[in-house]
C-alpha positions as CSV (number, residue, x, y, z in Angstrom):
1,M,0.0,0.0,0.0
2,M,1.7,3.2,-1.2
3,F,0.4,6.7,-0.8
4,F,2.4,8.2,-3.7
5,P,2.9,6.6,-7.1
6,V,6.7,6.6,-6.8
7,S,8.9,3.7,-7.5
8,L,12.6,3.6,-6.8
9,A,14.1,1.6,-9.5
10,A,17.9,1.9,-9.7
11,G,17.8,5.1,-7.6
12,E,15.6,7.1,-10.0
13,L,12.1,8.5,-9.5
14,S,9.5,7.4,-12.0
15,M,7.1,10.3,-11.2
16,P,6.6,12.6,-14.1
17,A,7.8,16.2,-13.8
18,S,4.3,17.6,-14.3
19,E,3.0,15.6,-11.3
20,M,6.0,16.8,-9.2
21,F,5.3,20.4,-10.0
22,M,1.6,19.9,-9.3
23,D,2.4,18.4,-5.9
24,A,4.9,21.2,-5.1
25,G,2.2,23.8,-6.1
26,I,-0.4,22.3,-3.8
27,V,2.1,22.2,-0.9
28,M,3.0,25.9,-1.5
29,L,-0.7,26.8,-1.7
30,V,-1.3,25.1,1.6
31,V,1.7,26.7,3.3
32,F,0.8,30.2,2.1
33,G,-2.9,29.6,3.0
34,V,-1.9,28.7,6.6
35,L,0.4,31.7,6.8
36,F,-2.3,34.0,5.6
37,I,-4.8,32.6,8.2
38,M,-2.1,33.1,10.9
39,Y,-1.6,36.7,9.7
40,A,-5.3,37.4,9.9
41,L,-5.7,35.9,13.4
42,I,-2.7,37.8,14.7
43,S,-3.9,41.1,13.2
44,L,-7.4,40.5,14.6
45,A,-6.0,39.7,18.1
46,S,-3.7,42.8,18.1
47,R,-6.7,45.0,17.2
48,I,-8.8,43.5,20.0
49,I,-6.0,43.9,22.5
50,A,-5.3,47.5,21.4
51,G,-8.9,48.4,21.7
52,A,-9.2,46.8,25.1
53,T,-6.1,48.5,26.5
54,S,-6.9,51.9,25.0
55,G,-10.3,52.0,26.8
56,T,-8.7,51.1,30.1
57,A,-5.8,53.6,29.6
58,E,-8.2,56.4,29.0
59,V,-10.2,55.6,32.1
60,A,-6.9,55.5,34.1
61,K,-5.8,58.8,32.7
62,T,-9.0,60.6,33.6
63,A,-9.1,59.0,37.1
64,D,-5.5,59.7,38.1
65,A,-4.8,62.7,36.0
66,P,-3.3,65.5,38.1
67,A,-4.2,69.1,37.5
68,P,-2.3,70.6,34.6
69,V,0.9,72.4,35.5
70,A,2.1,75.5,33.7
71,P,5.1,74.8,31.5
72,A,8.5,75.6,33.1
73,A,10.5,78.4,31.7
74,P,13.0,77.1,29.1
75,E,16.5,76.7,30.4
76,E,18.9,79.4,29.3
77,E,21.7,78.4,27.0
78,F,24.9,78.5,28.9
79,S,28.1,79.6,27.2
80,S,31.4,79.8,28.9
81,G,32.9,82.2,26.4
82,S,35.5,81.5,23.8
83,L,38.0,78.7,23.8
84,K,41.5,79.3,22.5
85,L,43.1,76.4,20.7
86,K,46.9,76.5,20.4
87,G,48.4,74.0,18.1
88,C,45.5,71.5,18.0
89,D,42.4,71.1,15.9
90,E,38.8,71.1,17.0
91,K,38.4,67.3,17.0
92,T,41.4,66.8,19.2
93,A,40.1,69.6,21.6
94,A,36.7,67.9,21.7
95,M,38.3,64.6,22.6
96,I,40.4,66.2,25.3
97,M,37.3,67.9,26.9
98,A,35.4,64.6,26.8
99,I,38.3,62.7,28.4
100,V,38.6,65.3,31.2
101,S,34.9,65.2,31.8
102,D,34.9,61.4,32.0
103,N,37.9,61.1,34.2
104,T,36.8,63.8,36.7
105,G,33.2,62.8,36.7
106,I,32.1,66.4,36.2
107,P,29.4,66.8,33.4
108,L,30.8,68.6,30.4
109,P,28.4,71.6,30.6
110,E,29.8,72.3,34.1
111,L,33.4,72.5,33.0
112,I,34.9,75.7,31.6
113,F,37.9,75.4,29.3
114,K,39.8,78.6,28.6
115,S,42.5,77.3,26.3
116,I,43.9,74.0,25.1
117,T,47.5,74.0,24.1
118,L,49.4,71.1,22.3
119,V,52.6,70.4,24.1
120,E,55.2,68.6,22.1
121,E,57.5,66.1,23.7
122,K,61.3,66.8,23.4
């Protein structure tokens, strides 16, 4: 009792190419059909979950919402003046400032650099 009309004589398949392509096409249709059904179910489930959570989120927002607060005044831009570079380019100066900030643990906006001079070894 064989399910597929295939005989293995001398290691060759006796199934015609047209039947093989037909079987492959059916398998592909089934696979893509199942994938489409899974896509539809996941899409439906995500819409249901999004609808359920948005309704509870709005209820929670209205119940626990504090009184509106006036917006804070924007922070002023801080400038420490001008930086004099002597013998080094801007990229090198930026790296030096970042290294100093990292090693000292002081945030870069709180540091004031007046000049950076390249010292050559003799």
